[in-house]
C-alpha positions in Angstrom: 6.9 -36.7 12.5 5.7 -33.4 10.9 8.4 -30.9 10.1 6.2 -28.3 11.7 6.8 -29.9 15.1 10.5 -29.2 14.9 10.1 -25.4 14.5 10.5 -22.8 17.3 8.8 -21.5 19.3 7.6 -25.1 19.9 4.3 -24.2 21.6 3.2 -22.1 18.7 3.9 -24.7 16.1 2.5 -27.6 18.1 -0.8 -25.7 18.3 -0.6 -24.8 14.6 -0.1 -28.5 13.8 -3.1 -29.5 15.8 -5.2 -26.9 13.9 -4.0 -28.4 10.6 -5.3 -31.8 11.5 -9.0 -30.6 11.4 -10.7 -30.6 8.0 -12.5 -27.3 7.6 -13.7 -26.5 4.0 -15.9 -23.5 3.7 -19.5 -24.3 4.6 -18.5 -27.2 6.9 -17.2 -25.6 10.0 -18.7 -27.7 12.7 -15.6 -29.8 13.4 -13.2 -26.8 13.6 -15.7 -24.8 15.7 -15.9 -27.6 18.2 -12.1 -28.1 18.1 -11.5 -24.4 18.9 -14.1 -24.4 21.7 -12.5 -27.5 23.3 -9.0 -26.1 22.9 -10.1 -22.9 24.7 -11.9 -24.9 27.5 -8.8 -27.1 28.1 -6.8 -23.9 28.6 -9.4 -22.1 30.8 -10.0 -19.5 28.1 -13.5 -18.1 27.9 -14.9 -18.9 24.5 -18.3 -18.9 22.8 -19.9 -19.5 19.4 -22.0 -16.6 18.2 -25.1 -16.7 16.0 -23.0 -16.0 12.9 -20.7 -19.0 13.5 -17.8 -17.0 14.8 -15.7 -18.2 17.7 -15.0 -15.5 20.2 -12.3 -16.0 22.9 -11.5 -13.8 25.8 -8.3 -14.0 27.8 -7.7 -11.6 30.6 -4.5 -9.6 30.9 -1.5 -11.2 32.7 -1.1 -10.0 36.3 0.5 -6.5 36.3 -0.6 -5.8 32.7 -4.3 -5.0 33.4 -3.8 -1.3 32.5 -2.4 -2.1 29.0 -4.4 -1.7 25.8 -6.5 -4.6 24.7 -5.2 -6.7 21.8 -7.7 -8.0 19.3 -6.9 -10.8 16.8 -9.1 -11.9 13.9 -8.7 -14.6 11.3 -10.6 -17.1 9.2 -11.2 -20.6 10.4 -12.2 -22.1 7.1 -10.0 -23.2 4.2 -10.7 -23.5 0.5 -10.0 -27.0 -0.7 -7.7 -27.2 -3.7 -8.0 -30.2 -6.0 -5.0 -32.5 -6.2 -4.4 -35.0 -9.0 -5.5 -38.0 -6.8 -8.7 -36.3 -5.5 -11.7 -37.8 -7.3 -14.3 -35.2 -6.3 -14.9 -31.8 -7.8 -14.3 -28.6 -5.8 -17.9 -27.6 -6.1 -18.7 -30.6 -3.8 -17.5 -29.2 -0.5 -18.3 -32.2 1.6 -15.8 -33.8 4.0 -15.5 -36.7 1.5 -12.0 -36.8 0.1 -11.0 -33.6 1.9 -8.0 -35.4 3.4 -6.8 -36.1 -0.1 -6.9 -32.4 -1.0 -4.6 -29.5 -0.1 -6.2 -26.9 2.0 -5.3 -23.4 0.8 -6.4 -20.0 2.0 -8.8 -18.0 -0.1 -7.7 -14.4 -0.7 -9.4 -11.7 -2.7 -6.1 -10.9 -4.2 -6.0 -14.2 -6.1 -7.8 -14.0 -9.5 -9.3 -17.5 -9.2 -10.7 -16.7 -5.7 -12.1 -13.4 -6.9 -14.0 -15.2 -9.7 -15.2 -18.1 -7.5 -16.4 -16.0 -4.6 -17.2 -12.7 -6.3 -14.8 -10.6 -4.3 -15.2 -7.1 -5.5 -13.6 -5.2 -2.7 -10.1 -4.6 -1.5 -8.9 -4.9 2.0 -6.6 -2.2 3.2 -3.2 -3.2 4.4 -2.5 -3.5 8.2 -0.4 -0.8 9.6 2.2 -1.2 12.3 
């Protein structure tokens, strides 16, 4: 059993664990896109895939909260594969082959290796509370 499934709140970590089971290296997003569309449909959440490959989900306000401000969440669905000692393929080959033998790590423009690999030349501002 994954240690993630023992964390609280249980529903959040159960869904996070489901998400971690889908390989999603950059450039190969079909499986994660379908996973997210299916996840939304099972929960009666309106969702669609746009022309750019983004998944857009819409959930109406809870009863009695319709007059509140809208909340918008955004995030990446891809992960950057990181080579492990037992992974035979090179990172440049971003196929699903051997992705289960790699660690999946987030790409951030603040990490020097990611900046070099993806040519990030910009800086995201920090989120404000």
